[in-house]
Each structure stands twice: as C-alpha cells, then as structure tokens.
ROGU-664682 format. One record per residue (C-alpha): x, y, z; residue in one letter. Coordinates in steps of 0.5 Angstrom, whole numbers, plus 500, padded with zeros to 3 digits. Layout:
XYZA
...
END
This chain:
406457422M
404457428S
404462433R
408458437S
413458433F
413466431F
413466439R
420461440F
423466434L
421473437F
425471445A
430468440A
432475437L
430478444W
435474448L
441475442A
440482442A
441483450L
447478450T
450483444L
449489449A
451486455A
459484451E
462492452P
460492459C
463485461M
469487457A
470492461Q
469489468D
474485466A
479490464A
479492471E
486493475P
487488481G
491490487V
499489485A
503483488Q
509484491E
515482485G
510484480A
515488475T
516495476G
518500472T
525502474G
523509475N
525511482A
523519481A
516519483A
515526482E
516525474N
511520474A
503522471A
498517474P
495513468A
487514468D
484508470G
489503470Q
492500476G
498495475T
499488473S
501482476E
508478474T
510474480P
515471475D
519477475T
521480482P
522487483A
529490486A
526491493G
521485494S
526481498G
526486503Y
520485508T
518485515I
513481519P
506482517Q
504483525R
508489526Y
506493520V
501499523Q
494497519V
488500519D
483496524A
477498519A
480498512T
486493512G
490498509L
497500512A
498506515I
490508514G
491508507G
496513506Y
501513500D
508512503P
511515497V
508522497A
511524504Y
518524500F
514527493V
509532496D
512533503H
505532506R
500526507P
496524501R
491518502L
492512496G
487510491L
484503490P
486503483R
494504486F
495498491E
500494492F
502488497V
508488501W
509484507S
502481506Q
499488507T
496493503I
499500501W
496505497R
499510493F
497516489V
499514482N
502509478E
509512479G
509513486N
507505486L
512503482A
518508487A
515503492F
516496489R
523498487E
525500494A
520499500P
525499505E
526506503I
519509503Y
516504508A
515508515P
521506519Q
519501525F
512498521G
510505522G
509505529H
511511534D
519512533A
519516540R
515511544A
519505541L
526509544A
522507550D
521500549D
514501547Q
510499541L
505504540T
501506533P
503511529G
499517526D
500518518P
498525520K
504526525V
510525521W
518527520A
523525514V
529524516Y
535522514G
532519508E
527516512R
520516514L
518516521Y
510516525L
509518531F
503518536Y
502525537S
505532535P
508532543A
512525542R
514528534R
517534538F
521530543S
524526538W
527532534L
530534540V
535528539A
533525532P
539520533D
539517539A
532516539Y
533512532I
538508536R
535506541N
528504538A
532500532E
535496538Q
528495541S
525494534W
530489533D
529485538K
521484537R
523482530L
528476532H
523474538F
528476543T
522480547I
515477547A
511481543P
507487545D
501489540L
496490546S
499497547R
END
C-alpha cells in the first residue's frame, strides 16, 4: 500500500478519537440551565427556607403552564434595575429578606424573568417561592425609595437599605430616609401608593431621570 493511504488512515483515526473525547463536554454544555421564564412551572412550596439548593441546577422552562403569580407584573420601566448588570435590585435575592432577614446576592444559575427583568436568587427554593407569589416577595414600588415616593418623587432604592413591614419589602435611598419612614410607615405607604398608582396609569408623566 502507498504511503498516502497510511497517512489518510492515520488522519481518520485521529479525527475519530478527537470526536469521541469531545462528546462528554458537549453533553455537559447542553445540560447547563438557562434563565427561567415567567410562567415556568413552580414547585408549589412557598416555604423557601425549607428548600435546599440543587447543586449545579437551574430551572427548566415550561411556558405552557403558567405560574400562580405570573399574571401580576409591573411595567419594566418602573423596575429598579442595575445599570451595569441589567439585574433587578442589583442582583439581590428578594426572598432572602424574608427568609434570612438580610440582603443576599443571588447566583447566575438561579435566574427568573419577571416583568421583563432578570431576578436572581440564592437557591431553587427561593426562586420557586418568588415564581409562585411575586406580588409578595418583589420589593414594593419596583424597588424605588418608599419614602421619596410618598413625596411624589421617584428615587432609586438601595438593596442594602431595606425594611420588611406588613409582610412586604421596601427599599430606601439612604438610612436617613428609612429612619424617617419608620416613624409613620402606614401614612407614608398610603401616600406612596397614590403616587405609584398615578405613574402606572400614566396620569402623570414619568420622571425616570431623577
């Protein structure tokens, strides 16, 4: 046989070996979770503190089965989003304020799209709880300063300056604003809700430049 035949045979065997070696890596890449979409099926377990994180697993997309809370949304333009990352409330887990009683940054593998915005969570249990009831766990007023909104001003809230009151999460621009709000939270909430309602129904012009 000629040398060219042996060269061709050697090249074919070498290519086959490379293909077999690459198959496990390709399968692993295909199994990486994506971003769970609004309307993905939830676990039905709102007790997020009892749910353990699933190592290396995100949530699968099942858009044909809407979640219990998926019908509640707010306009994307009124969700407080980090300008650098595009994540809601700077990537902090909104459920962690209720479960761990402190701010915690979410993980990229536990993401969920709600109100056309990406929200992150520290584990699968927190994501499932939010998916079932975003109206409970999402910060009020899209994460804007609850004290400023009571004065009819739309000001970004800081995820590290917060309060849970009446089983709802509120963010504030500064500790001074939070302290002021805690003096009379019910009155400030009523005023803020009126201002927020006007914005959602376009009865006043958006003031997103503040």
